[in-house]
NUBA-460333 format. One line per 5 residues: number of its first residue (from 1); their letters; for each residue x, y, z of N, C-alpha, C. Coordinates in nm, 2 decimals. Example, Ala and Ser with C-alpha at 12.3 -4.5 7.8 and 13.67 -1.06 7.14 Angstrom:
// residues 2
1) AS) 1.32:-0.57:0.78:1.23:-0.45:0.78:1.32:-0.33:0.78  1.28:-0.22:0.71:1.37:-0.11:0.71:1.29:0.00:0.79 .
END
This chain:
// residues 314
1) MVKEV) -0.53:-6.79:0.13:-0.51:-6.88:0.25:-0.39:-6.91:0.28  -0.36:-6.93:0.40:-0.21:-6.98:0.42:-0.24:-7.10:0.49  -0.13:-7.21:0.40:-0.14:-7.36:0.45:-0.02:-7.37:0.54  -0.05:-7.48:0.62:0.04:-7.55:0.71:0.12:-7.65:0.65  0.26:-7.63:0.64:0.33:-7.75:0.59:0.40:-7.83:0.68 .
6) KTLKS) 0.35:-7.96:0.70:0.39:-8.05:0.82:0.50:-8.12:0.78  0.53:-8.17:0.65:0.63:-8.25:0.63:0.72:-8.18:0.51  0.84:-8.24:0.49:0.93:-8.20:0.39:0.89:-8.24:0.28  0.82:-8.36:0.28:0.78:-8.40:0.13:0.66:-8.33:0.08  0.57:-8.30:0.17:0.45:-8.20:0.11:0.50:-8.06:0.08 .
11) FSQSA) 0.60:-8.02:0.16:0.67:-7.89:0.11:0.71:-7.91:-0.02  0.79:-8.01:-0.05:0.87:-8.00:-0.18:0.76:-8.05:-0.30  0.66:-8.07:-0.29:0.55:-8.10:-0.36:0.44:-8.01:-0.40  0.49:-7.88:-0.32:0.40:-7.76:-0.37:0.42:-7.71:-0.50  0.31:-7.65:-0.54:0.32:-7.58:-0.67:0.44:-7.48:-0.68 .
16) EKFEG) 0.53:-7.48:-0.77:0.64:-7.39:-0.79:0.57:-7.24:-0.84  0.61:-7.14:-0.75:0.56:-7.01:-0.79:0.69:-6.93:-0.81  0.81:-6.97:-0.79:0.94:-6.92:-0.82:1.03:-7.01:-0.88  1.01:-7.00:-1.03:1.09:-7.10:-1.12:1.24:-7.10:-1.08  1.28:-7.26:-1.11:1.46:-7.26:-1.10:1.51:-7.20:-1.21 .
21) SHLLC) 1.47:-7.15:-1.27:1.56:-7.08:-1.40:1.59:-6.93:-1.38  1.63:-6.89:-1.25:1.67:-6.77:-1.19:1.84:-6.78:-1.21  1.91:-6.66:-1.16:2.05:-6.66:-1.19:2.12:-6.65:-1.05  2.04:-6.68:-0.95:2.11:-6.67:-0.81:2.22:-6.77:-0.81  2.35:-6.73:-0.72:2.45:-6.81:-0.75:2.42:-6.97:-0.67 .
26) PGCGH) 2.49:-7.05:-0.69:2.46:-7.18:-0.65:2.50:-7.16:-0.48  2.44:-7.22:-0.41:2.45:-7.21:-0.25:2.41:-7.10:-0.19  2.34:-7.00:-0.26:2.27:-6.87:-0.22:2.14:-6.93:-0.14  2.13:-6.87:-0.03:2.00:-6.87:0.07:1.88:-6.82:0.01  1.88:-6.70:-0.08:1.76:-6.65:-0.14:1.65:-6.75:-0.17 .
31) GIIVR) 1.68:-6.81:-0.27:1.60:-6.89:-0.34:1.52:-7.00:-0.25  1.59:-7.05:-0.13:1.53:-7.13:-0.05:1.40:-7.06:0.03  1.47:-6.95:0.08:1.37:-6.84:0.14:1.23:-6.81:0.08  1.27:-6.76:-0.05:1.14:-6.73:-0.13:1.06:-6.83:-0.16  1.10:-6.95:-0.19:1.02:-7.08:-0.22:0.93:-7.09:-0.10 .
36) EVLNA) 0.99:-7.10:0.03:0.91:-7.16:0.16:0.80:-7.03:0.15  0.84:-6.91:0.14:0.74:-6.79:0.15:0.61:-6.84:0.06  0.65:-6.85:-0.06:0.56:-6.87:-0.18:0.47:-6.98:-0.15  0.54:-7.09:-0.13:0.47:-7.24:-0.09:0.36:-7.23:0.01  0.40:-7.13:0.10:0.32:-7.12:0.22:0.18:-7.07:0.20 .
41) VDGPI) 0.16:-7.01:0.06:0.04:-6.95:0.04:-0.03:-7.03:-0.07  -0.18:-7.07:-0.05:-0.26:-7.11:-0.15:-0.33:-7.00:-0.24  -0.35:-6.92:-0.16:-0.45:-6.81:-0.21:-0.35:-6.70:-0.30  -0.40:-6.58:-0.35:-0.34:-6.48:-0.40:-0.22:-6.41:-0.30  -0.11:-6.37:-0.39:-0.03:-6.30:-0.32:0.02:-6.20:-0.42 .
46) VLGNS) 0.07:-6.07:-0.36:0.13:-5.99:-0.44:0.26:-5.94:-0.36  0.35:-5.93:-0.46:0.51:-5.92:-0.41:0.57:-5.78:-0.45  0.65:-5.73:-0.38:0.74:-5.62:-0.39:0.88:-5.61:-0.36  0.96:-5.59:-0.46:1.13:-5.63:-0.43:1.19:-5.52:-0.46  1.26:-5.47:-0.35:1.37:-5.38:-0.37:1.49:-5.46:-0.46 .
51) TGCLE) 1.54:-5.31:-0.51:1.70:-5.40:-0.58:1.78:-5.45:-0.51  1.84:-5.54:-0.56:1.92:-5.66:-0.50:1.94:-5.77:-0.59  2.02:-5.84:-0.51:2.06:-6.00:-0.59:1.93:-6.06:-0.62  1.81:-6.07:-0.54:1.68:-6.14:-0.56:1.65:-6.09:-0.71  1.64:-5.96:-0.71:1.57:-5.89:-0.80:1.66:-5.89:-0.92 .
56) VCSAV) 1.79:-5.87:-0.92:1.85:-5.88:-1.06:1.87:-6.02:-1.13  1.85:-6.13:-1.04:1.88:-6.25:-1.06:1.74:-6.33:-1.10  1.63:-6.28:-1.07:1.52:-6.33:-1.13:1.42:-6.27:-1.23  1.49:-6.16:-1.27:1.38:-6.09:-1.38:1.46:-6.01:-1.47  1.55:-6.09:-1.54:1.62:-6.03:-1.66:1.56:-6.01:-1.78 .
61) YPHTS) 1.51:-5.90:-1.80:1.42:-5.89:-1.92:1.48:-5.95:-2.05  1.38:-6.00:-2.10:1.25:-6.01:-2.08:1.20:-6.13:-2.03  1.27:-6.21:-1.94:1.24:-6.32:-1.88:1.21:-6.29:-1.74  1.14:-6.39:-1.66:1.11:-6.38:-1.54:1.10:-6.51:-1.46  1.16:-6.53:-1.34:1.11:-6.64:-1.27:0.98:-6.66:-1.18 .
66) WDVPW) 0.91:-6.53:-1.18:0.81:-6.53:-1.08:0.67:-6.57:-1.16  0.60:-6.65:-1.08:0.48:-6.69:-1.13:0.36:-6.63:-1.05  0.39:-6.51:-1.00:0.26:-6.44:-0.92:0.30:-6.30:-0.95  0.21:-6.19:-0.91:0.21:-6.07:-0.94:0.36:-6.03:-0.85  0.41:-5.94:-0.93:0.58:-5.90:-0.87:0.61:-5.77:-0.91 .
71) IHIGF) 0.64:-5.69:-0.86:0.69:-5.55:-0.90:0.84:-5.53:-0.83  0.91:-5.49:-0.93:1.07:-5.43:-0.89:1.05:-5.26:-0.90  1.10:-5.21:-0.78:1.11:-5.07:-0.76:1.26:-5.05:-0.72  1.26:-4.93:-0.66:1.39:-4.89:-0.62:1.47:-4.95:-0.53  1.59:-4.90:-0.51:1.65:-5.00:-0.38:1.59:-4.96:-0.26 .
76) ENGST) 1.55:-4.82:-0.25:1.51:-4.80:-0.12:1.35:-4.80:-0.07  1.27:-4.84:-0.18:1.12:-4.85:-0.16:1.05:-4.95:-0.20  1.08:-5.08:-0.20:1.00:-5.19:-0.21:0.90:-5.22:-0.14  0.91:-5.16:0.00:0.82:-5.17:0.11:0.71:-5.05:0.07  0.75:-4.94:0.03:0.66:-4.84:-0.02:0.57:-4.89:-0.11 .
81) AISGA) 0.62:-4.98:-0.24:0.53:-5.01:-0.33:0.42:-5.11:-0.29  0.47:-5.20:-0.20:0.37:-5.31:-0.15:0.27:-5.25:-0.08  0.31:-5.15:0.02:0.21:-5.09:0.11:0.11:-4.99:0.02  0.14:-4.92:-0.10:0.08:-4.86:-0.18:-0.03:-4.98:-0.26  0.01:-5.10:-0.31:-0.08:-5.20:-0.34:-0.19:-5.25:-0.24 .
86) ESMYK) -0.11:-5.28:-0.10:-0.22:-5.29:0.00:-0.34:-5.19:0.02  -0.31:-5.06:0.00:-0.40:-4.94:0.03:-0.48:-4.94:-0.08  -0.44:-4.97:-0.22:-0.51:-4.97:-0.33:-0.63:-5.09:-0.30  -0.61:-5.21:-0.26:-0.70:-5.31:-0.25:-0.80:-5.25:-0.13  -0.74:-5.19:-0.03:-0.86:-5.16:0.07:-0.96:-5.03:0.02 .
91) ALERK) -0.91:-4.96:-0.07:-0.97:-4.86:-0.14:-1.07:-4.90:-0.21  -1.04:-5.02:-0.29:-1.14:-5.08:-0.37:-1.25:-5.16:-0.34  -1.20:-5.22:-0.21:-1.29:-5.31:-0.16:-1.40:-5.20:-0.07  -1.36:-5.08:-0.02:-1.43:-4.98:0.03:-1.55:-4.92:-0.07  -1.50:-4.95:-0.17:-1.60:-4.84:-0.31:-1.67:-4.95:-0.35 .
96) GKYKG) -1.67:-5.08:-0.31:-1.73:-5.17:-0.39:-1.69:-5.24:-0.51  -1.55:-5.19:-0.55:-1.50:-5.22:-0.68:-1.41:-5.36:-0.69  -1.39:-5.42:-0.56:-1.33:-5.56:-0.55:-1.39:-5.62:-0.46  -1.43:-5.76:-0.47:-1.47:-5.83:-0.38:-1.45:-5.97:-0.36  -1.31:-5.99:-0.44:-1.26:-6.12:-0.42:-1.19:-6.13:-0.29 .
101) QRPKF) -1.10:-6.25:-0.29:-1.00:-6.29:-0.19:-0.91:-6.18:-0.18  -0.88:-6.11:-0.07:-0.77:-6.00:-0.04:-0.64:-6.08:-0.06  -0.53:-6.03:-0.15:-0.42:-6.09:-0.15:-0.34:-6.07:-0.02  -0.22:-6.17:0.01:-0.14:-6.14:0.12:-0.02:-6.06:0.05  0.01:-5.95:0.13:0.13:-5.84:0.05:0.24:-5.86:0.12 .
106) VAFGG) 0.36:-5.89:0.04:0.50:-5.94:0.11:0.59:-5.83:0.02  0.68:-5.79:0.10:0.80:-5.71:0.03:0.92:-5.77:0.08  1.03:-5.79:-0.04:1.15:-5.84:-0.01:1.25:-5.75:-0.04  1.37:-5.74:0.04:1.47:-5.66:0.03:1.60:-5.71:0.08  1.72:-5.70:0.05:1.85:-5.73:0.12:1.87:-5.66:0.23 .
111) DGASY) 1.99:-5.66:0.31:2.02:-5.62:0.40:2.07:-5.45:0.36  2.09:-5.47:0.23:2.13:-5.32:0.22:2.03:-5.23:0.18  1.92:-5.29:0.12:1.79:-5.22:0.11:1.70:-5.23:0.27  1.74:-5.30:0.34:1.67:-5.28:0.46:1.73:-5.21:0.58  1.85:-5.26:0.61:1.94:-5.19:0.73:1.97:-5.07:0.69 .
116) DIGFQ) 1.99:-5.03:0.57:2.06:-4.91:0.53:1.94:-4.81:0.44  1.95:-4.85:0.30:1.90:-4.75:0.22:1.75:-4.73:0.22  1.68:-4.84:0.25:1.53:-4.83:0.29:1.47:-4.84:0.42  1.59:-4.82:0.52:1.53:-4.82:0.64:1.44:-4.74:0.69  1.44:-4.60:0.65:1.31:-4.51:0.69:1.17:-4.54:0.61 .
121) FISGC) 1.18:-4.61:0.49:1.05:-4.64:0.43:1.01:-4.75:0.48  1.07:-4.85:0.54:1.01:-4.96:0.60:0.93:-4.91:0.75  1.03:-4.84:0.80:0.98:-4.78:0.95:0.85:-4.69:0.91  0.84:-4.64:0.79:0.70:-4.57:0.79:0.58:-4.65:0.75  0.62:-4.76:0.67:0.52:-4.87:0.64:0.45:-4.92:0.77 .
126) LERGH) 0.57:-4.96:0.87:0.53:-5.00:1.00:0.42:-4.91:1.08  0.50:-4.78:1.09:0.44:-4.70:1.15:0.29:-4.66:1.13  0.26:-4.69:0.98:0.14:-4.64:0.94:0.03:-4.77:0.94  0.09:-4.88:0.99:0.01:-5.01:1.03:-0.04:-5.07:0.89  0.03:-5.06:0.79:-0.03:-5.13:0.67:-0.03:-5.31:0.69 .
131) DMTYI) -0.11:-5.37:0.64:-0.14:-5.51:0.65:-0.06:-5.58:0.56  0.09:-5.61:0.58:0.19:-5.65:0.49:0.30:-5.72:0.59  0.38:-5.78:0.51:0.51:-5.86:0.59:0.61:-5.81:0.52  0.71:-5.76:0.56:0.83:-5.71:0.51:0.94:-5.83:0.55  1.03:-5.87:0.46:1.12:-5.99:0.45:1.25:-5.95:0.43 .
136) CLDNE) 1.34:-5.92:0.50:1.48:-5.90:0.47:1.55:-6.03:0.46  1.62:-6.03:0.33:1.72:-6.15:0.29:1.85:-6.10:0.34  1.90:-6.13:0.44:2.02:-6.07:0.51:2.12:-6.17:0.49  2.21:-6.11:0.39:2.32:-6.18:0.33:2.45:-6.09:0.40  2.45:-6.00:0.46:2.54:-5.93:0.55:2.63:-5.85:0.46 .
141) NYANT) 2.59:-5.81:0.32:2.65:-5.72:0.24:2.59:-5.70:0.12  2.63:-5.59:0.06:2.60:-5.54:-0.05:2.63:-5.63:-0.17  2.59:-5.76:-0.19:2.64:-5.88:-0.26:2.62:-5.82:-0.41  2.51:-5.75:-0.44:2.48:-5.74:-0.59:2.56:-5.61:-0.67  2.64:-5.53:-0.57:2.71:-5.44:-0.63:2.85:-5.40:-0.60 .
146) GGQRS) 2.91:-5.55:-0.55:3.06:-5.55:-0.55:3.10:-5.61:-0.42  3.00:-5.64:-0.35:3.04:-5.71:-0.19:3.09:-5.59:-0.09  3.02:-5.47:-0.08:3.07:-5.37:-0.01:2.98:-5.39:0.14  3.03:-5.34:0.24:2.99:-5.37:0.37:2.83:-5.28:0.39  2.77:-5.34:0.47:2.65:-5.28:0.51:2.63:-5.28:0.63 .
151) GSTPM) 2.51:-5.23:0.70:2.47:-5.20:0.83:2.47:-5.35:0.88  2.44:-5.44:0.81:2.45:-5.60:0.87:2.56:-5.66:0.89  2.67:-5.61:0.79:2.81:-5.67:0.81:2.86:-5.69:0.95  2.91:-5.82:0.98:2.96:-5.83:1.11:3.09:-5.77:1.13  3.13:-5.71:1.25:3.24:-5.66:1.28:3.37:-5.75:1.25 .
156) GASTS) 3.47:-5.71:1.20:3.58:-5.78:1.18:3.58:-5.83:1.03  3.46:-5.83:0.95:3.45:-5.92:0.80:3.54:-5.81:0.70  3.60:-5.89:0.62:3.67:-5.81:0.54:3.56:-5.80:0.41  3.54:-5.69:0.36:3.47:-5.63:0.26:3.54:-5.56:0.16  3.49:-5.53:0.03:3.55:-5.43:-0.10:3.58:-5.31:-0.02 .
161) TTPAG) 3.49:-5.26:0.08:3.50:-5.13:0.12:3.56:-5.12:0.27  3.57:-5.24:0.31:3.65:-5.25:0.46:3.74:-5.38:0.46  3.84:-5.36:0.37:3.93:-5.46:0.33:4.04:-5.47:0.45  4.06:-5.61:0.48:4.16:-5.64:0.58:4.29:-5.63:0.52  4.37:-5.60:0.61:4.53:-5.56:0.57:4.62:-5.53:0.68 .
166) KVSFG) 4.72:-5.48:0.65:4.82:-5.44:0.75:4.76:-5.33:0.84  4.66:-5.25:0.80:4.62:-5.15:0.89:4.49:-5.16:0.94  4.42:-5.25:0.88:4.28:-5.27:0.93:4.25:-5.43:0.95  4.16:-5.44:1.06:4.11:-5.59:1.05:3.98:-5.62:1.00  3.93:-5.53:0.90:3.81:-5.53:0.83:3.69:-5.41:0.89 .
171) KKERK) 3.57:-5.46:0.87:3.47:-5.37:0.95:3.49:-5.34:1.08  3.48:-5.23:1.14:3.51:-5.18:1.27:3.40:-5.18:1.35  3.29:-5.15:1.29:3.13:-5.15:1.35:3.07:-5.27:1.36  3.00:-5.28:1.48:2.90:-5.38:1.51:2.79:-5.39:1.43  2.73:-5.52:1.39:2.61:-5.54:1.32:2.48:-5.48:1.38 .
176) KDLPL) 2.42:-5.41:1.31:2.29:-5.32:1.34:2.18:-5.43:1.39  2.12:-5.41:1.48:2.01:-5.51:1.55:1.87:-5.47:1.49  1.85:-5.49:1.38:1.73:-5.44:1.30:1.63:-5.52:1.35  1.61:-5.65:1.41:1.50:-5.71:1.44:1.43:-5.64:1.56  1.53:-5.59:1.66:1.48:-5.52:1.77:1.43:-5.39:1.75 .
181) IMAAH) 1.51:-5.34:1.65:1.46:-5.20:1.59:1.32:-5.19:1.58  1.28:-5.29:1.47:1.14:-5.30:1.39:1.06:-5.33:1.53  1.08:-5.42:1.58:0.99:-5.46:1.70:0.94:-5.33:1.80  1.04:-5.24:1.81:1.03:-5.12:1.86:0.92:-5.02:1.83  0.87:-5.07:1.69:0.77:-4.99:1.64:0.64:-5.04:1.71 .
186) GIPYT) 0.64:-5.14:1.78:0.51:-5.19:1.86:0.44:-5.29:1.75  0.51:-5.35:1.67:0.41:-5.40:1.55:0.37:-5.54:1.60  0.28:-5.60:1.53:0.22:-5.72:1.58:0.34:-5.85:1.59  0.40:-5.85:1.51:0.49:-5.97:1.48:0.63:-5.95:1.41  0.73:-5.99:1.48:0.89:-5.97:1.43:0.94:-6.11:1.46 .
191) AQIAP) 1.02:-6.15:1.35:1.08:-6.28:1.37:1.21:-6.29:1.31  1.32:-6.38:1.34:1.43:-6.42:1.28:1.42:-6.56:1.24  1.47:-6.60:1.13:1.45:-6.70:1.08:1.58:-6.76:1.00  1.59:-6.88:0.97:1.73:-6.95:0.90:1.68:-7.05:0.84  1.73:-7.07:0.71:1.69:-7.18:0.60:1.70:-7.33:0.67 .
196) NKWKD) 1.80:-7.34:0.76:1.84:-7.48:0.81:1.73:-7.51:0.91  1.62:-7.43:0.97:1.53:-7.46:1.06:1.42:-7.45:0.96  1.38:-7.53:0.88:1.28:-7.52:0.79:1.16:-7.51:0.84  1.13:-7.60:0.95:0.98:-7.59:1.01:0.97:-7.47:1.08  1.06:-7.43:1.16:1.05:-7.29:1.24:1.02:-7.19:1.15 .
201) MNKKI) 1.10:-7.21:1.01:1.09:-7.08:0.92:0.92:-7.09:0.88  0.88:-7.20:0.83:0.74:-7.21:0.80:0.67:-7.17:0.87  0.65:-7.20:1.03:0.56:-7.17:1.11:0.58:-7.00:1.15  0.68:-6.96:1.14:0.69:-6.81:1.16:0.64:-6.74:1.02  0.66:-6.78:0.90:0.62:-6.72:0.79:0.46:-6.72:0.79 .
206) KTALD) 0.41:-6.84:0.82:0.26:-6.86:0.85:0.21:-6.79:0.94  0.26:-6.74:1.06:0.24:-6.65:1.16:0.21:-6.50:1.13  0.34:-6.47:1.03:0.33:-6.33:0.99:0.22:-6.33:0.88  0.20:-6.41:0.78:0.11:-6.39:0.67:-0.05:-6.41:0.75  -0.05:-6.47:0.83:-0.18:-6.47:0.89:-0.23:-6.34:1.00 .
211) TEGPC) -0.11:-6.28:1.04:-0.14:-6.17:1.14:-0.18:-6.03:1.05  -0.29:-5.98:1.12:-0.33:-5.87:1.06:-0.24:-5.73:1.11  -0.20:-5.65:1.01:-0.13:-5.56:1.04:0.03:-5.59:0.98  0.13:-5.49:1.03:0.25:-5.49:0.98:0.36:-5.61:1.04  0.42:-5.70:0.98:0.51:-5.77:1.03:0.64:-5.76:0.97 .
216) FINAL) 0.74:-5.81:1.03:0.90:-5.80:0.99:0.95:-5.93:1.00  1.02:-5.97:0.91:1.11:-6.09:0.94:1.24:-6.08:0.89  1.35:-6.11:0.97:1.47:-6.12:0.94:1.56:-6.25:0.89  1.57:-6.30:0.75:1.59:-6.41:0.73:1.76:-6.43:0.70  1.81:-6.52:0.78:1.97:-6.53:0.71:1.98:-6.60:0.60 .
221) SPCPT) 2.05:-6.54:0.51:2.07:-6.59:0.37:2.21:-6.57:0.34  2.28:-6.71:0.36:2.41:-6.73:0.33:2.46:-6.69:0.18  2.57:-6.62:0.16:2.64:-6.58:0.04:2.76:-6.64:0.01  2.77:-6.74:-0.07:2.90:-6.82:-0.13:3.00:-6.72:-0.16  2.94:-6.63:-0.25:3.05:-6.54:-0.32:3.11:-6.43:-0.21 .
226) EWRYH) 3.06:-6.37:-0.13:3.10:-6.28:-0.05:3.14:-6.34:0.08  3.10:-6.44:0.14:3.14:-6.50:0.24:3.23:-6.60:0.22  3.24:-6.61:0.11:3.38:-6.71:0.06:3.37:-6.86:0.12  3.27:-6.94:0.08:3.27:-7.07:0.12:3.24:-7.15:0.01  3.23:-7.27:0.01:3.20:-7.37:-0.09:3.04:-7.39:-0.12 .
231) SSLAI) 2.99:-7.34:-0.24:2.84:-7.36:-0.28:2.75:-7.47:-0.23  2.83:-7.58:-0.17:2.77:-7.69:-0.15:2.72:-7.65:0.02  2.77:-7.60:0.08:2.79:-7.56:0.24:2.68:-7.48:0.26  2.60:-7.44:0.22:2.49:-7.33:0.24:2.43:-7.37:0.40  2.37:-7.46:0.40:2.29:-7.53:0.51:2.40:-7.54:0.61 .
236) EMTDL) 2.50:-7.60:0.60:2.61:-7.59:0.71:2.65:-7.45:0.79  2.62:-7.37:0.68:2.66:-7.23:0.72:2.56:-7.18:0.84  2.43:-7.20:0.78:2.34:-7.16:0.88:2.32:-7.23:1.01  2.37:-7.35:0.99:2.35:-7.46:1.11:2.48:-7.39:1.22  2.58:-7.35:1.17:2.67:-7.30:1.25:2.63:-7.18:1.31 .
241) AVDCL) 2.56:-7.09:1.23:2.52:-6.95:1.27:2.42:-6.96:1.37  2.34:-7.06:1.38:2.25:-7.07:1.49:2.28:-7.15:1.61  2.40:-7.22:1.58:2.44:-7.29:1.71:2.53:-7.24:1.77  2.59:-7.13:1.73:2.67:-7.05:1.79:2.62:-6.94:1.85  2.50:-6.91:1.81:2.42:-6.81:1.86:2.45:-6.67:1.80 .
246) IFPLF) 2.55:-6.68:1.69:2.56:-6.53:1.63:2.43:-6.49:1.55  2.34:-6.58:1.52:2.20:-6.55:1.45:2.10:-6.63:1.53  2.07:-6.59:1.65:1.96:-6.66:1.73:1.83:-6.65:1.67  1.74:-6.76:1.70:1.60:-6.79:1.63:1.50:-6.73:1.74  1.43:-6.64:1.73:1.32:-6.60:1.81:1.22:-6.53:1.76 .
251) EIFNG) 1.11:-6.50:1.81:0.99:-6.41:1.77:0.96:-6.33:1.87  0.89:-6.20:1.81:0.83:-6.10:1.91:0.72:-6.03:1.88  0.62:-6.08:1.98:0.46:-6.04:1.95:0.45:-5.89:2.02  0.37:-5.82:1.92:0.32:-5.69:1.97:0.44:-5.59:2.06  0.57:-5.63:1.98:0.69:-5.52:2.00:0.77:-5.56:2.14 .
256) HELKI) 0.69:-5.63:2.22:0.76:-5.66:2.35:0.77:-5.80:2.40  0.67:-5.89:2.34:0.66:-6.02:2.41:0.76:-6.11:2.34  0.88:-6.13:2.38:0.99:-6.23:2.31:0.99:-6.37:2.36  1.01:-6.47:2.24:0.99:-6.59:2.26:1.11:-6.65:2.19  1.22:-6.72:2.24:1.33:-6.79:2.18:1.25:-6.92:2.11 .
261) TYRPR) 1.29:-6.95:1.99:1.24:-7.07:1.94:1.33:-7.17:1.91  1.45:-7.14:1.93:1.55:-7.25:1.91:1.67:-7.22:2.02  1.69:-7.35:2.08:1.80:-7.34:2.21:1.90:-7.44:2.14  2.01:-7.41:2.10:2.10:-7.53:2.09:2.14:-7.63:2.19  2.14:-7.74:2.17:2.20:-7.84:2.31:2.34:-7.82:2.33 .
266) NVLPV) 2.40:-7.80:2.23:2.56:-7.79:2.24:2.58:-7.65:2.17  2.61:-7.53:2.27:2.64:-7.43:2.19:2.80:-7.42:2.16  2.80:-7.37:2.03:2.93:-7.37:1.96:3.01:-7.25:1.99  3.15:-7.23:1.99:3.21:-7.12:2.02:3.23:-7.04:1.84  3.20:-6.92:1.88:3.18:-6.81:1.74:3.30:-6.86:1.64 .
271) RDYLG) 3.39:-6.88:1.69:3.51:-6.92:1.62:3.50:-7.02:1.51  3.42:-7.13:1.55:3.39:-7.23:1.46:3.32:-7.19:1.33  3.24:-7.09:1.35:3.15:-7.01:1.25:3.25:-6.94:1.15  3.33:-6.85:1.22:3.41:-6.76:1.16:3.51:-6.84:1.07  3.57:-6.95:1.11:3.65:-7.04:1.07:3.63:-7.08:0.92 .
276) VQKRF) 3.52:-7.10:0.88:3.49:-7.18:0.76:3.44:-7.07:0.65  3.48:-6.93:0.69:3.46:-6.83:0.60:3.59:-6.74:0.57  3.62:-6.73:0.45:3.74:-6.67:0.41:3.71:-6.50:0.44  3.60:-6.47:0.47:3.61:-6.31:0.48:3.64:-6.31:0.63  3.68:-6.39:0.71:3.71:-6.38:0.85:3.84:-6.44:0.89 .
281) AHLFK) 3.91:-6.49:0.74:4.05:-6.59:0.78:4.15:-6.46:0.84  4.14:-6.36:0.82:4.24:-6.27:0.88:4.23:-6.25:1.02  4.11:-6.29:1.10:4.10:-6.27:1.23:4.17:-6.39:1.30  4.21:-6.49:1.24:4.28:-6.59:1.32:4.45:-6.58:1.31  4.48:-6.44:1.25:4.62:-6.40:1.27:4.63:-6.35:1.43 .
286) KENEH) 4.75:-6.39:1.51:4.76:-6.33:1.64:4.72:-6.18:1.66  4.75:-6.11:1.57:4.73:-5.97:1.62:4.58:-5.93:1.60  4.50:-6.01:1.55:4.38:-5.99:1.55:4.27:-6.10:1.61  4.33:-6.17:1.67:4.24:-6.27:1.76:4.16:-6.18:1.87  4.22:-6.08:1.92:4.12:-6.01:1.99:3.98:-5.96:1.96 .
291) IIEAL) 3.95:-5.96:1.81:3.83:-5.96:1.78:3.76:-6.06:1.78  3.83:-6.16:1.77:3.73:-6.28:1.78:3.67:-6.31:1.92  3.77:-6.26:2.02:3.73:-6.25:2.17:3.58:-6.16:2.19  3.62:-6.01:2.10:3.52:-5.92:2.13:3.38:-5.98:2.09  3.40:-6.05:1.98:3.25:-6.10:1.89:3.19:-6.19:1.98 .
296) QKDVD) 3.28:-6.28:2.04:3.22:-6.40:2.14:3.16:-6.30:2.25  3.20:-6.21:2.33:3.16:-6.14:2.42:3.03:-6.07:2.39  3.03:-6.04:2.25:2.89:-5.97:2.20:2.78:-6.07:2.21  2.82:-6.17:2.14:2.72:-6.30:2.13:2.66:-6.35:2.26  2.74:-6.36:2.34:2.73:-6.43:2.49:2.62:-6.30:2.56 .
301) ARWEY) 2.67:-6.20:2.54:2.59:-6.06:2.61:2.44:-6.05:2.55  2.44:-6.05:2.42:2.30:-6.07:2.35:2.21:-6.18:2.40  2.28:-6.27:2.38:2.21:-6.42:2.44:2.12:-6.42:2.56  2.22:-6.35:2.65:2.17:-6.33:2.80:2.06:-6.23:2.78  2.10:-6.13:2.73:1.96:-6.03:2.71:1.84:-6.07:2.64 .
306) LQRRE) 1.86:-6.17:2.53:1.73:-6.20:2.50:1.67:-6.32:2.60  1.74:-6.42:2.67:1.68:-6.48:2.77:1.64:-6.41:2.88  1.72:-6.30:2.92:1.64:-6.22:3.03:1.48:-6.17:2.99  1.51:-6.11:2.88:1.38:-6.04:2.83:1.27:-6.15:2.78  1.29:-6.26:2.77:1.19:-6.37:2.75:1.13:-6.40:2.89 .
311) EAKV) 1.22:-6.41:2.99:1.18:-6.45:3.11:1.09:-6.36:3.17  1.13:-6.24:3.14:1.03:-6.11:3.20:0.90:-6.11:3.15  0.88:-6.15:3.02:0.75:-6.14:2.98:0.69:-6.02:2.96  0.78:-5.93:2.92:0.71:-5.78:2.90:0.76:-5.72:2.78 .
END
């Protein structure tokens, strides 16, 4: 069963299913998101985990931080593993060999495993209609393998494979719009969440786990190592991301019904968000300021699109 968490105190007193003895970097958003998912469930849950920061930092053989059934499989197919487990339970129920409470099925993957390497595997799970929730821990780079650019990395970011210098301003391509791509499968539920809005996050996680059929959640997960900010500023990073609308919070029902779940009272300029991360420091040089302007135009255009789509109710 999925429980509703109404206060931060009650949330903090939930039984720990993801132990604190992991090796995630201080200031990483992964642990916050995972704990909130696990604390939302009172009954059984089965987890799949693609290769990535979460996997390598939570299960260093022979130790593990997981106090629930958990499987690590390849970079590309964490979604496939959990869809296979979901199918197995259905088969056992059909044959009368399992009569207990059906678990919730959740797969975690980073943006490398979700936007890029495992993209077709996730798409297949959604298309087949498995009763599962896929959660992308979006830290906008391949943080586990050296900080390379991914399909989620914003334009202008300096990474180990798109370094900023005399002949380059960093990554030249825009960030892939994965949530809208996933929603286009016509799945029952799609959402974007961020750790600073924990009530919004809990509500969306609960909705996904309570919904029959495939669901997709994109979770902003700040990365102090590759975004290059002080580890104490993780929540401030997500505050800035949602308040400047570079990471808007919304949900989509049945592939088309979009609802914006957070509207900043004072929308901040994108440059406020970029200015506190050293991966964007080079953009503030005179020759690169046009990239900040381009990013602002992109953010404004996407926000207008989301609002039009919400108003259209189609």
